[in-house]
Phi, psi and omega in degrees: 000136180285162185301316175296326178287327181288322175300315185292319177300305178305316187294317179301313180297323182292312177304320182292313178302321180297318181288320177300311185288330179275003183290304185208069187290165182299322182206111192301319179293323172301313181301319174293318179287336176278329182267359181307321181298320179298319177296332172280313183300319185298307178295326179294315176300314179299316183287338184255010188292338176263323179292320185220075179295134185270158178292151183300324175300314183291312180312305184297319185282332171293319182293320177287328170300321176295318179292326178294319184284324181293319180294316180290332177287325183298325186255344202069152195296324185280359177241004182309124181300318180302331183292318179298322179290320179297318181303311182290330178285321182263001181057030178284162178273002187208159175295123188262009184299332175304326185285333171294323173294321177283331175293319179287343176293328175271318186296315180278317171307324185290326171285333177291314178301314185299312178302318181290312181299317180289312188281336176273002176061033175280336182226137180243145181095134182300317184287327173289318177304303184298318181306305181289341164299317175293323181295327176290319185294314185290333175285322168305307180294330178292318179296326183288317173301321174299314185289329170297317176299319180301314182294323174295320181287329186282318187257350180067223174302342180295340185272353184311311185293327177288318186285330172067019184297318182064036180079007184266116176295346175254021185298321179302310186292319177290328171301314184292323177303312182288333170290326166302307178301311181311303190294321185291310183306315179297314171307317182291322184261339189255340194300323190285313185292330177295318178297322179291320180296317185291327179294331185280345186272127176302143180299153180248000000 
């Protein structure tokens, strides 16, 4: 599949998911907050597609991450049906779907950072690249938690669905842990295929 065809396919899938999820979401404000990163990423990718085309692997993962966010936004994370199935399967005390979102919040940004660092020649050395990718993941996760805190201050109890804490006093810390795990797994499992795909792209 050509890069343009891939972009069109993923773009259509994301737009369709946005339309379906936004038809009658559980809570409109929560839905908007949850999908906001998608609304930022789509135009950025579209505007930079010629100057800095992304690898097929990264495009696929960004699309997958967007669908995870959209699905969670439609129901709010504590009410996602897939999460209830996971809760029953794993025997957890709460709907764990939000941890899927935070795992992806580490998995995908780690590879986004890696692609920028490597292709832009901003960092040399595999160990330093991996270290800075994890630092980027933790910075993204920390900023997201600060946004959640700001939402809680601004909206009070109305932000509960967006926060998705489900009564867990350590939700912030576990969210950041799952982002760290996601970023580490991405670097361990995807670095080789990522390197091969980056090597096929002509220098910019």
